[in-house]
C-alpha positions in Angstrom: 122.5 113.2 49.6 123.3 110.6 52.3 122.3 112.9 55.1 119.0 113.7 53.4 118.2 110.0 53.1 118.8 109.3 56.8 116.6 112.1 58.0 113.8 110.8 55.8 114.1 107.3 57.4 114.1 108.9 60.9 110.9 110.8 60.1 109.4 107.6 58.8 110.1 105.8 62.0 108.6 108.6 64.1 105.5 108.8 62.0 104.8 105.0 62.0 106.8 103.7 65.0 104.9 105.6 67.8 101.5 104.6 66.6 102.7 101.0 66.3 104.0 101.0 69.9 100.6 102.4 71.1 98.8 99.6 69.2 101.1 97.0 70.6 100.4 98.3 74.2 96.7 98.1 73.6 97.0 94.6 72.4 99.2 93.5 75.3 96.8 95.2 77.7 93.9 93.5 76.1 95.6 90.1 76.4 96.4 90.7 80.1 92.7 91.7 80.8 91.5 88.7 78.9 93.8 86.4 80.8 92.7 87.8 84.1 89.1 88.7 83.6 87.9 87.2 80.3 86.4 83.8 79.4 83.1 84.9 81.0 84.6 85.3 84.5 83.0 88.0 86.7 84.9 90.4 89.0 83.5 92.1 92.1 85.5 94.8 93.7 83.3 95.4 96.7 84.9 93.0 99.1 87.2 92.9 102.2 88.8 90.5 104.7 86.4 89.6 107.6 86.4 87.4 110.7 84.6 86.3 113.8 84.6 88.9 116.5 85.7 87.9 120.0 85.0 90.1 123.0 87.8 91.3 125.3 85.9 91.7 128.7 86.6 93.5 132.0 87.0 91.1 134.9 86.2 93.7 137.6 83.9 96.7 138.0 85.6 100.0 137.8 86.8 102.8 135.6 88.8 102.5 132.4 92.2 103.9 133.4 94.2 103.5 130.2 93.6 102.3 126.6 96.8 100.9 125.2 95.7 100.2 121.6 93.9 101.9 118.8 91.2 100.9 116.4 92.8 98.6 113.8 95.8 97.6 115.8 97.0 94.0 115.3 97.4 92.2 118.7 98.4 88.7 120.0 96.4 86.7 122.5 97.3 88.0 126.0 98.4 91.5 124.8 97.1 94.2 127.2 94.3 96.2 125.6 93.2 98.4 128.5 93.4 98.8 132.3 90.6 99.2 134.8 90.9 100.9 138.1 88.7 99.6 140.9 87.2 102.4 143.1 87.3 101.7 147.0 86.6 104.3 149.6 88.5 104.9 152.8 85.3 104.1 154.8 85.2 100.6 153.2 88.8 100.1 154.1 88.1 101.0 157.7 85.1 98.7 158.0 87.2 95.8 156.6 90.0 96.5 159.1 87.4 96.5 162.0 86.2 93.1 160.8 89.7 91.7 160.8 90.3 93.0 164.4 87.0 91.4 165.6 87.7 88.1 164.1 91.2 88.0 165.6 89.8 88.8 169.1 87.2 86.0 168.7 89.9 83.5 167.7 91.9 84.3 170.8 88.9 83.8 173.1 88.1 80.5 171.4 91.6 79.2 171.9 91.5 80.1 175.6 88.5 77.8 176.0 85.4 78.3 178.1 85.7 79.0 181.8 83.0 77.4 184.0 82.4 78.0 187.7 80.5 75.4 189.6 79.2 76.3 193.1 79.5 74.0 196.2 76.7 74.5 198.7 76.3 73.8 202.4 72.9 72.4 203.3 71.0 74.4 205.9 67.5 75.2 204.7 66.5 78.8 204.1 64.5 80.7 201.5 65.9 80.9 198.0 65.8 79.3 194.5 64.6 75.8 194.0 66.6 72.9 192.6 64.5 72.9 189.4 65.4 76.6 188.7 69.1 75.6 189.3 68.7 72.8 186.8 67.1 75.0 184.1 69.8 77.6 184.5 72.5 75.0 184.3 71.0 73.5 181.1 70.7 76.8 179.6 74.4 77.6 180.4 75.6 74.4 178.8 73.4 75.1 175.7 74.9 78.6 175.4 78.5 77.1 175.7 77.6 74.7 172.8 76.3 77.5 170.6 79.4 79.6 171.4 81.6 76.7 170.3 79.6 76.4 167.1 80.1 80.1 166.4 76.4 80.8 166.6 76.5 83.3 169.5 79.0 85.8 170.9 81.1 85.4 174.1 78.9 88.0 175.8 75.8 85.9 175.4 77.6 82.9 176.8 78.9 84.8 179.7 75.5 86.2 180.6 74.1 82.6 180.7 77.0 81.6 183.0 76.4 84.6 185.3 72.6 83.8 185.5 73.4 80.2 186.4 75.8 81.3 189.1 73.3 83.8 190.6 70.5 81.1 190.6 72.8 78.5 192.1 73.9 80.9 194.8 70.3 81.6 195.6 69.6 77.8 195.9 72.7 77.4 198.1 71.4 80.2 200.2 68.2 78.2 200.6 70.0 75.2 201.9 72.5 76.9 204.1 73.5 80.2 205.7 77.1 79.4 205.1 79.3 80.9 202.4 79.1 79.4 198.9 82.3 78.3 197.2 82.9 77.8 193.5 85.0 75.3 191.6 86.5 76.9 188.5 87.3 74.8 185.5 88.3 75.6 181.8 86.7 73.5 179.0 89.0 73.3 175.9 87.4 74.5 172.7 86.4 72.1 170.1 89.0 71.7 167.3 86.4 72.4 164.7 85.4 75.6 166.5 89.0 76.8 166.3 89.3 76.0 162.7 86.2 78.0 161.8 87.5 81.0 163.8 90.8 80.8 162.0 89.0 80.6 158.7 87.0 83.8 159.5 90.3 85.6 160.2 91.8 84.5 156.9 88.8 85.5 155.0 88.6 88.9 156.7 92.3 89.6 156.1 92.0 88.5 152.4 89.1 90.9 151.9 91.1 93.7 153.4 94.2 92.9 151.3 92.1 92.8 148.1 90.5 96.2 149.0 93.9 97.8 149.7 95.2 96.7 146.4 92.1 97.5 144.4 93.4 100.9 143.5 95.9 99.2 141.2 94.9 98.9 137.6 93.5 95.6 136.5 94.6 94.4 133.0 92.2 93.6 130.1 94.0 91.3 127.6 93.2 90.2 124.1 91.6 86.7 124.1 92.7 85.9 120.6 95.1 87.0 117.9 93.6 89.6 115.6 92.6 93.2 114.9 91.2 95.5 117.6 87.8 97.2 117.4 87.3 99.5 120.4 83.8 100.7 119.7 82.6 103.5 122.2 85.0 102.8 125.1 87.1 105.7 126.3 89.3 106.6 129.3 87.2 107.3 132.3 84.3 105.1 131.2 82.6 103.1 134.0 82.6 99.4 133.3 81.0 96.3 135.0 82.6 93.0 135.5 82.0 90.8 132.4 81.4 93.9 130.1 83.0 93.9 126.7 85.6 96.6 126.4 86.8 95.8 122.9 86.2 93.2 120.2 89.0 91.3 118.4 88.7 90.2 114.8 90.0 86.7 115.2 92.8 85.8 112.8 92.0 82.1 113.3 88.6 82.4 111.7 88.9 84.6 108.6 87.3 84.8 105.2 86.9 87.2 102.2 83.5 88.8 102.4 82.1 89.9 99.1 79.1 92.3 98.6 77.7 91.6 95.1 74.7 93.1 93.5 71.6 90.9 93.1 72.4 90.6 89.4 76.0 89.4 90.2 74.6 87.0 92.9 72.7 85.1 90.3 76.0 84.1 88.7 77.5 82.8 91.9 77.1 79.3 93.4 78.4 77.4 96.4 81.7 75.7 95.8 82.6 77.9 92.9 86.3 78.6 92.4 87.5 82.1 92.7 90.7 84.2 92.5 91.0 87.0 95.0 93.5 89.8 95.2 94.6 91.5 98.5 97.4 94.2 98.2 97.7 93.2 94.4 98.6 89.7 95.4 96.7 86.8 93.8 95.2 84.0 96.0 92.7 81.1 95.4 89.6 80.1 97.3 86.0 78.7 97.0 82.6 80.1 97.7 81.7 78.7 101.1 78.5 80.6 102.0 75.9 82.8 100.3 73.8 84.9 102.7 70.6 86.5 101.7 70.0 89.9 103.5 66.5 89.2 104.7 67.6 86.3 106.9 71.1 87.2 107.9 71.3 91.0 107.9 71.9 91.2 111.7 74.5 88.5 111.7 76.7 90.1 109.0 76.6 93.4 110.7 77.7 91.9 114.0 80.6 89.7 112.5 82.1 92.2 110.1 84.5 94.9 111.0 85.5 97.9 108.9 83.6 98.8 105.8 79.9 99.5 106.3 77.7 97.1 104.2 74.7 98.5 102.5 71.4 97.3 103.8 69.6 94.6 101.7 72.8 93.7 100.1 73.7 89.9 99.8 77.0 88.6 101.2 79.2 85.9 99.7 81.9 84.3 101.9 85.2 83.1 100.2 87.5 80.6 102.0 91.1 81.7 103.0 93.6 78.9 103.3 95.1 78.3 106.8 98.6 79.3 105.6 97.3 82.6 104.2 95.3 83.8 107.3 98.4 85.2 108.9 99.0 87.5 105.9 95.8 89.5 106.2 94.1 91.7 108.8 90.5 92.3 109.2 89.1 95.2 107.1 91.6 94.9 104.3 90.0 95.6 100.9 89.9 92.8 98.4 88.9 92.1 94.8 87.3 88.8 93.8 87.1 87.1 90.4 84.5 84.3 90.1 85.7 81.7 87.7 83.3 80.4 85.2 83.7 76.9 83.7 85.0 77.1 80.1 
């Protein structure tokens, strides 16, 4: 008899206990739902972490040699995103080398100074150049010497003027005497400013050559800010210009939760409204800091948002993220937002 009574009790517990547990679970779930989403609060699940996009630009013109990150990678400011190889031909190197050699020879000539030969004449009239012609030739020679010291003409031009003066002076000397003409040779020291300019030309030519020789080395493109990488259409072998954006970084310093409500939901949202938002099932608090109507701001939201594609003509609501929480998220992470209503 005792065994029979126990089995009846067990059967009763099974019949009534399991339904009771199910009812209890439903009640608890309802209480949880009411606590989280009740009291007239509104939940929008179409949301994500967004931020300002900052361009990482190439500093030189060349070809993308390596891409060291992938879309969605988290980087720190200064991390290398890609490298660019500058293309320099052998002919360009040769021309730069010749420029260096010419500037070095010019510097050597300047440092030696200017050699001037002055004729001495014996007077005994004869046919030949007049004194006026001699004076003009001398003036021209002195002018050419000055231009050479200024770097305005070559040594060849200067020497031609000196030779012309000597020829005319010799002709004039012949007009005064049948005797031989002698020349006094003097060296005029170069102006210090002229030497300085010639030295600068050598340095500039050498610097251009050194830069071209090292141009085959890859030049680094680094992340300008901390954040998440968005590469766009860039790929290895792509030709880029100096100043061209190679990638964009979703800045972790300027982040918000971006919500995409329906027009009906938007009517229940106001600036300054308190919200709870959930990222990776963790709960955080924020405020509505901006409401963007699609007609006026459609282009802006497309440019500033990475990740999820936003439907055209859909409003955008921005939710604040506290400074201490910004380091916890990455651009493009999905989110869920509950807009709190005043009770």
